[in-house]
N, C-alpha and C positions, 0 to 999 in steps of 0.2 A: 422649179423643184429640186429637191435633194437627191444624191445618189442613194439608189436602192441597196449598194454595197455596203454602205455605211450603217451602223447603229447610231440611234439619237445622241447616246452617250460620247460618239466620237464627231457629233456636228461640230462645225466651228462657229463662233458666235455669230458671224455673218449669216450661216444658214440657219440656226435656230431664231435669230430675229426675223429673218426673210418670212420664215414660217408663221410666226405669231403675227406679222405685219400683213399677211396675206389679204385676210378680211377682218376689219378692226373696227370698234365702236369709236366714232368721232365726237363731235360736237353733241352735248346733250342737248335735246330738243323737248323743252317742258313749257309749253304756252299757256297762258291764260285762257281758261275755256268760256266758250260762248256763253252770253247771258249771265255772266258773273258766276258760273256754276263752280262749285270747289273742285270737283273731281270727275273724271270720264269713266264710264262703264261700258266696256267693249266685249260683246257675246260673239264668238265665232264658232261656226260648225264645219267640220270637214266631212264633205258629203262622200265618204269612200265606198259604202254600200258593198258592191261585189270585187271592187277594183284590187283590194288587197290578196285575194285569192288568184283572182286573174292574174295578176302580176306574178305570182309564183307557180304559173302553169295550170290554174284552176283544177288541181288534184282532188279538192275535197267537195263533193255537191252538198255536204252538209254546211260547210263555211260559207259557200254560196248562197245557201238559204238564209244563214245568219244575217250576210248583206242585205239581202233583198227585205228582210224585216225592217232595216233601215229605212227602205223606200216604203213599205207598205203600212208601217205602224210609227216608225221613229220620226220621220220626217213630218208627218202631218200632224202629230203629237207636238211637235217643237214648233211648227207654224202656228198652230192653235193657240199655244200658249204666248208667243210673241204678239199675236194679234189681241189677245186677251188685254195685255198691258199697252198696246200701241208701242212696241218697240221694234227697231230696225237692227238687223244683225247682219254679219258677213259670213257667207257660206262659199268653201273652197273645194271645187267640184273638179274630179278627174275627167278628162274630155270624154273617155269612153262611157262613163257614167251619165254624162250630159246627153251623149247619142242614145244611150239606153232609155233615159227618162227626159225627154226635151219638155214636155208640159210642165214638169216639175220647176225647170229652170225657168221657165216663163212666168210662172206662179210667182217665183220668188222676186224676180225683177217688177213684175205688175203690184207686188205688196210693197215695193220700196226697199227691199234688201240688196245688199251688194252680193255680186258673184267674183270670186277671184280664181285666179290659174292653181291648179293642184296636181300638175302633172299631167300626161297622158293616160297611164293606166297604173298610176301610183308607183311607177319606177323609181329606183336609187339612183340618183344623179352620180354619186360618188363612183359607182361602177360602169358607167357609160362613158364612151368616148365623147369628147367636148362637142364634135359635129352631131352627134346623135341626139345628146340634151338640148343642143341648140334647136335642132329640127322639131323635137316633140315639144318643146315650150312653146314655139311659135306656132305650131298646128294647133296646139292646145287652146292657145289664145283666139285662133280663127274659129275654131269650132264653137267656142263659147259666145263670141260674138254673133256668130251665124245664128245660133240657136235663140239666145238671149235678146238678141237686139242691141246690146250693148258690150262694148269693147272693155275688158277688164283692164284694171290699173294696178292691181296688187297681186303679189304672188305670195303662195305657202308653199314650199317644196314639199313632195311627199315624204313622210317620216321626219320631216324638218332635215333632210339630207342634202347638205350645201357642198357642192364640188368647188375646183378651184374655177371653175369656168362659169360658175352661176351668175356671179356678180356681174361680170362682162356682158353676160346675156340679158340680164334685166337692165343694164344702161343701153345696150344696142335696141332693145324693144321700147325704151323709154317709158318703163314703168314707173309710178310715183313712189311705190313703197315696196318692201318684202316684210313678211312675218315669218321668220324660220329659226331667228339666232335668240341668243339669251344673254346679252352682255349687259343688261340694265332693266330696270322695271319700267322706265318710261322711255319714250321715242329718242332716238339718237341718229345721226347722220352716219353712213356706212363710208368707210375708208377702204381703199384698195391699195397695196402696196405703198401705205403712208399718204395717199392722196385722195382729198375729198371727191365725193362721188354724185352729190346732190340727191342720191337715194335715202328716203328715211327707212329705219328699221322701227318697226312696231313690235318689240320682243315678246317673245312666248317663253313658257317654261313647263316641265313637266310636271310641276307639283299643281299647277292650274291647267291640268289635262285631265279628263275624265278616263283615259285608256290605261293608264299605270294602275290604276285602283280596281279596274274593274274589267279588265281583259282575262280571257278564258281560253286555253288550248288542251283539250283533254289527253292529247299524244304528247304533251312537252310538261313542263314543270310550271307552266304560267297558269296561276289561279288568282282570283280576286282574294285580298288578303285584308281588306278593311272594309267595313260596312258604310252605306249611304249616310247615316248620321254623323259618321267620323269625316267622311268626305266634304259634307257641308261645314262641318267646322273649320277644316281646313281653309276651304274656298272662302268662308266667313270672315276669318281671321286676315287672309289676304285682301278682301275686299276693306274691311274696316281700317286698316294701317293705310291702304291706297287712298283712302277717304281723308284720314287724317293729315296725311302728306301733302294733298292736294293732287295726287298724281293719276296714273290710270289703272284700273282694274280690268285686266285682260283676261279672257277665259276661252279655252279651246275645248270642243265636245265633238262627239260625233252622234248622229241620229241613231246608228246600229248598237251604239252601247248607253248613252244617257236616255234614250228614246223608251225605257220601260217604265210600267207604271209604277214600279218602287224605285225609281230614280229620277223621274222628271220632276218631281216636287223640289229637288234640290235646286234645281233652277229657278224655279217658283219663289222659293225661299229668299234667294239671293235678289231678285228682282223686288220683293216685297220689302226686303231690308232697304235696298238702294231708293226705292220711291219713298220710304218712310223719311229719308233724310231731308227731301225737298230741293236739294241744291245739287244734285247729280246730273251730269250729262250723259245720255243714253246715245250712243253713236255708233255709226259703223267704223271699221276699220280704214275706210276710204276717208271718212270725215275726220277722223283724228290725224291721220297722216297729213291731210291737207292743211290743219293748222299747225302741225308741227312743221312742215315744209316752209312757212312763212318765216320761220327763225334762221333758214339756212341762208 
């Protein structure tokens, strides 16, 4: 760590290089897809529900009800759509949400979907002492395994908030992959302090996330600024170029955001476009990470 007494412009080259290299993208992992498929299509859903408001002290009953909409309407709508097209997806679930709705987690696993770690109560890792982050991550994995019957192999940090300790904890837990960072379009091996870790990163990006386009808070300046048709256009352009390049189209969504009647059609249109290609591999994040890991 660098000294808090120094401003960044005062850092030595050794200091700023060490900061850049703390967690870094290493070897690019671009496998040949199974069954000679041209590209991979990876849908993921962060099942936050009420956890965002719980993390902040549960001050707003209104926003807690918004989270509950994700469980009552959003998640069933998502699962119905995936079932319609026989697609398996990855769901990242905070432990408190898994405990609130255990039957949902069992249904996801029973339907062939993946469940990954997404924190305890959607906490921000960067503000936690390392020992607390470690405790919460390990307890979260235990809860997900106890409820779903399957030990998670992947992590998506809440709010993609990656601390100095996160990668070391991932390695200690023996996780296959992380999906919280943004250094590439395709998978890569994570480096820690310049050394290869064997951990696969399946990168995310805010432009491939529903939240930046549709989030709303009446007491802040946060407002939806773009319509569903325009969001579909952005996502579709991301998919088309991923297909052309033979890479991964990865999308992050939330049942309490994408699961509305006026938005869920975006996901269906993307699925229909990918199905029409005839040579797209629909896969969970775990499946893609396992293919990528063969190149390490």
